[in-house]
N, C-alpha and C positions, 0 to 999 in steps of 0.2 A: 877404425875411424868411421865416423858418420859422414854423411854427405856434406854437411856444413863444414866440418873440419877439413875434408878433402878439398873442398872448393877454396878454403882459405890457404891451404898448403899449395894448391895449384897457382893461386894468385901470387903468393910469395915466390914460387919457383919461376913464374913468368917474369916477375919484376927482377929477380936475380939474373935471369937470362938476358933481359934487356940491358941491365947494368954491366954485365960482363961479356957481352958479345963483341966480336972483333969489329971495330969501327970501319975498317976498309972492306971486309968481305961480308960482314953481317953474320958470321958463323957463331953458333952457340957452342960453348964448351960441352964435350961429350958427357961429362958427369951430370951436368944440369939438364941436358936433353934427355938423358936416361931417367932422371927423376921426374921430369915433366911427363914422359911417356908412361911411366909407372903410375903416376897419380891419375893421368887421363884414363888409363885402363881400369883403375879402381873406381873412379867416378862413373865411367860407363857401366860397370858392373852394378854399382849401387843404383844408378838410374834404371837399369834394366830390372833389377829386383823390385824397385818401386812400381814399375809398370806391371810386373807380375802380381804384386800385392793389390794394385788398383783393379786389375782384371778379376782377381779372386773375390775382392770385396764387391765389385760390380755384379758378379754372378750370384753372390750371396744376397745382395739387395734385390736382384730380379727374382730369386727364389722366394724371398720374403714378400715381395709384391704379389707374386702368384698365390702364396698362402694367405695373404691378407684378403685378396679378391675372393678366394674360396671361402674363407671364414665370413666375409661380408655377405656373400650369397647365402650361406647357411643361416646367418643371423636374420637376413631379410625373409627367408622361408619361415623361420620361427616367429618373427614379428607378424607375418601374414597369417599364420596359423592362430596366433593369439587374437588378432583382430577378428578372424572368422568365428572363433569360439565366443568372443564377447558379443558379436553381432547375433549369433545364434541364441545366446542367453537373452539378449534384449528382445529378439523376435518372439521368444517363447515365454516371456514373463509379462504380467499385467503391471500397469502403472501403480506405484506404491507398494507392490508386493515385495516381501522380505523373506528370504529363506536362510535359516541358520543351519550351518553344518558344523562338524567337529573342527574344521580348520578355518572357516571363513563365514561371513554373513554377506549374502548377495542380495542386492535390491535394485529395482529399476526406478529411475527418476528422470526428470527433464533438466537440461541445462540450457543456458542462453548463449547464443553466439551471433555475430553479425555476418550476413552474406551480402557481398557486393553484387548488385544486379545490373549495373550500368557503368558508363564512363565516369571515372572519378575526377572531379575538378582539382586543380592544383591549389589547395586551400590549406594553410598551416593549422587551421582549427581542427582538421581531421587527420593530420599526419605530420610527419616531419621530413624535411628535405636536408640531406647531408651532402656537403661538398666533398668529393673524393678526387684529388688531383690525378690526372692521367699522365704518367711518366712518359709514355710514348708521345703524346701531343706536346708536352713540355720540351722533350728532346728535339722533336721536329722544329719547334719554334726557335730554340736556341741555335740549332744548326743553320736555320734560315737567317740568322743574324739578329733576331729579336733579343732585346735586353730584358732579362728577368732577374731582379735583384736577389730573389730568394731561392734560386736554383742554378745549378751549373752542371755541365757534362763532366763526368769523372772517368778517367781511364783506369780500369782495373786489370792488373796482370792476371794471366791464366795460363794453364798448361793444356795443350791439345794432344790427345793420344789417339792415334788412328790405327 
């Protein structure tokens, strides 16, 4: 049985125990108590197995993060080498010079770009301003009692494993 099915069986068994307990003593029949204990043990084992799976996947994710970092550093090294070689070619060629090889044609030319040299005024003619809502600030305002029609604080269930 999976965890969902065990939980359903446990709920049915608890309901049956509630319905069949002795009204004077509150005692649960032995057969129902044994079923509840068995289901609880199975549920605990399933939950423990889920924790093992989470820990294994977490270790895999950490190993992948380390590998990603290693590959990103290797890519950055290659990108830097490419830029150094391009700059070396640019430094050692004349404007307008073209060199044809068996695999490529290399030439040096000029391109135009804009360099910002001072403080930029807040003018829509030269850029765009985009509103990005801050969920942290919105949450603080809502918790302070402010009414915001287009936002609300939502409770999200989660599992904590320590």
